[in-house]
C-alpha beads as a LAMMPS data file, in Angstrom:
LAMMPS data file: protein, C-alpha beads

118 atoms
117 bonds

1 atom types
1 bond types

-500.0 500.0 xlo xhi
-500.0 500.0 ylo yhi
-500.0 500.0 zlo zhi

Masses

1 110.0

Atoms # bond

1 1 1 -0.292 -0.138 0.011
2 1 1 3.038 2.316 1.195
3 1 1 4.374 1.965 -2.421
4 1 1 1.197 2.698 -4.052
5 1 1 0.797 5.819 -2.601
6 1 1 4.061 6.724 -3.552
7 1 1 3.168 5.805 -6.704
8 1 1 -0.073 8.069 -6.969
9 1 1 2.372 10.877 -5.805
10 1 1 5.111 10.560 -8.841
11 1 1 2.446 10.201 -10.878
12 1 1 0.815 13.499 -10.029
13 1 1 3.839 15.415 -9.437
14 1 1 4.737 14.155 -13.197
15 1 1 1.306 14.823 -14.465
16 1 1 1.797 18.564 -13.002
17 1 1 5.231 19.243 -14.997
18 1 1 5.924 20.724 -17.772
19 1 1 4.022 19.605 -20.772
20 1 1 4.917 19.450 -24.351
21 1 1 5.518 22.943 -26.120
22 1 1 4.490 24.331 -23.024
23 1 1 7.204 27.846 -22.983
24 1 1 10.715 27.872 -21.002
25 1 1 11.157 29.507 -17.955
26 1 1 14.052 32.076 -18.560
27 1 1 14.892 32.111 -22.819
28 1 1 17.799 32.454 -24.236
29 1 1 18.666 34.495 -27.165
30 1 1 20.126 31.611 -29.523
31 1 1 18.492 28.697 -28.154
32 1 1 14.792 30.161 -28.130
33 1 1 14.418 33.684 -29.867
34 1 1 16.949 33.459 -32.116
35 1 1 14.295 30.488 -33.448
36 1 1 11.325 32.159 -33.560
37 1 1 12.733 35.339 -35.324
38 1 1 14.513 32.910 -38.281
39 1 1 10.690 31.240 -38.653
40 1 1 9.000 34.079 -38.188
41 1 1 10.782 37.129 -39.839
42 1 1 12.706 36.653 -42.580
43 1 1 12.929 37.141 -45.061
44 1 1 11.756 40.881 -43.824
45 1 1 13.885 41.145 -41.715
46 1 1 17.131 39.613 -43.059
47 1 1 19.365 42.508 -44.057
48 1 1 19.578 40.854 -47.831
49 1 1 19.288 42.416 -50.963
50 1 1 15.075 41.283 -50.682
51 1 1 14.867 42.619 -47.011
52 1 1 12.368 45.078 -47.185
53 1 1 13.130 46.804 -43.461
54 1 1 16.041 48.022 -41.966
55 1 1 15.655 46.125 -38.878
56 1 1 17.728 42.979 -38.842
57 1 1 16.351 39.852 -36.912
58 1 1 19.475 37.440 -37.830
59 1 1 21.678 38.367 -35.775
60 1 1 21.838 39.428 -31.613
61 1 1 23.325 42.950 -32.293
62 1 1 21.013 43.859 -35.228
63 1 1 17.582 42.156 -32.674
64 1 1 19.045 45.650 -29.984
65 1 1 19.967 47.742 -32.678
66 1 1 17.448 49.886 -34.658
67 1 1 16.007 50.156 -38.413
68 1 1 15.774 53.661 -39.883
69 1 1 15.608 55.447 -36.675
70 1 1 17.372 55.711 -32.725
71 1 1 14.966 54.199 -31.037
72 1 1 16.215 50.917 -29.711
73 1 1 13.834 48.671 -30.647
74 1 1 14.580 46.385 -27.336
75 1 1 14.382 47.885 -24.028
76 1 1 16.476 44.908 -21.638
77 1 1 14.239 44.092 -18.963
78 1 1 10.923 45.921 -19.850
79 1 1 9.388 44.270 -22.281
80 1 1 6.221 46.407 -22.299
81 1 1 8.747 49.296 -23.164
82 1 1 10.764 47.145 -26.275
83 1 1 9.487 48.678 -29.602
84 1 1 9.884 45.072 -30.704
85 1 1 8.006 43.213 -27.989
86 1 1 4.494 45.619 -27.910
87 1 1 4.772 44.939 -32.344
88 1 1 4.147 41.558 -31.463
89 1 1 2.140 41.642 -28.803
90 1 1 -0.391 43.931 -30.686
91 1 1 -0.444 41.425 -33.318
92 1 1 1.396 44.067 -35.872
93 1 1 4.584 41.864 -36.614
94 1 1 4.758 39.389 -38.431
95 1 1 2.221 40.317 -41.347
96 1 1 1.391 36.828 -41.846
97 1 1 -0.277 36.808 -38.724
98 1 1 -0.104 36.553 -34.914
99 1 1 3.255 34.458 -33.076
100 1 1 1.494 32.092 -31.273
101 1 1 1.562 32.660 -27.083
102 1 1 3.808 30.426 -26.210
103 1 1 6.212 32.357 -28.675
104 1 1 4.864 36.017 -27.838
105 1 1 5.680 34.569 -23.914
106 1 1 9.358 33.362 -25.131
107 1 1 9.913 36.262 -26.271
108 1 1 8.698 38.143 -23.102
109 1 1 10.827 36.119 -20.429
110 1 1 14.021 36.641 -22.914
111 1 1 13.107 40.763 -23.150
112 1 1 12.551 40.630 -18.911
113 1 1 15.225 38.664 -17.801
114 1 1 18.082 41.133 -19.772
115 1 1 17.470 40.327 -22.984
116 1 1 21.655 38.681 -23.342
117 1 1 23.480 37.664 -25.801
118 1 1 23.588 33.938 -24.252

Bonds

1 1 1 2
2 1 2 3
3 1 3 4
4 1 4 5
5 1 5 6
6 1 6 7
7 1 7 8
8 1 8 9
9 1 9 10
10 1 10 11
11 1 11 12
12 1 12 13
13 1 13 14
14 1 14 15
15 1 15 16
16 1 16 17
17 1 17 18
18 1 18 19
19 1 19 20
20 1 20 21
21 1 21 22
22 1 22 23
23 1 23 24
24 1 24 25
25 1 25 26
26 1 26 27
27 1 27 28
28 1 28 29
29 1 29 30
30 1 30 31
31 1 31 32
32 1 32 33
33 1 33 34
34 1 34 35
35 1 35 36
36 1 36 37
37 1 37 38
38 1 38 39
39 1 39 40
40 1 40 41
41 1 41 42
42 1 42 43
43 1 43 44
44 1 44 45
45 1 45 46
46 1 46 47
47 1 47 48
48 1 48 49
49 1 49 50
50 1 50 51
51 1 51 52
52 1 52 53
53 1 53 54
54 1 54 55
55 1 55 56
56 1 56 57
57 1 57 58
58 1 58 59
59 1 59 60
60 1 60 61
61 1 61 62
62 1 62 63
63 1 63 64
64 1 64 65
65 1 65 66
66 1 66 67
67 1 67 68
68 1 68 69
69 1 69 70
70 1 70 71
71 1 71 72
72 1 72 73
73 1 73 74
74 1 74 75
75 1 75 76
76 1 76 77
77 1 77 78
78 1 78 79
79 1 79 80
80 1 80 81
81 1 81 82
82 1 82 83
83 1 83 84
84 1 84 85
85 1 85 86
86 1 86 87
87 1 87 88
88 1 88 89
89 1 89 90
90 1 90 91
91 1 91 92
92 1 92 93
93 1 93 94
94 1 94 95
95 1 95 96
96 1 96 97
97 1 97 98
98 1 98 99
99 1 99 100
100 1 100 101
101 1 101 102
102 1 102 103
103 1 103 104
104 1 104 105
105 1 105 106
106 1 106 107
107 1 107 108
108 1 108 109
109 1 109 110
110 1 110 111
111 1 111 112
112 1 112 113
113 1 113 114
114 1 114 115
115 1 115 116
116 1 116 117
117 1 117 118
């Protein structure tokens, strides 16, 4: 009986843990954020000759930098003050349609954690 109780508790804990498709607790640029941009923001923000925007999302420096204006697109620690995040959150970008909530959450967590080049 004791083993059944332990087994039941273990199954309950496993069932309450992370599920496939959930967002990460703390996002990294290279592993979590950059793949989102690569999948959803190219070719418009690629920096290539066919790019439709001067705001380049292929590398960290481009993400943190500016487009044509002098307004930083990412303000570390402040997603709601970051133009990049607000454009994604409001569904203005990417043009084919808004990012999935899980992807938006990853970008928000990365910015909230300091938008590090990690």
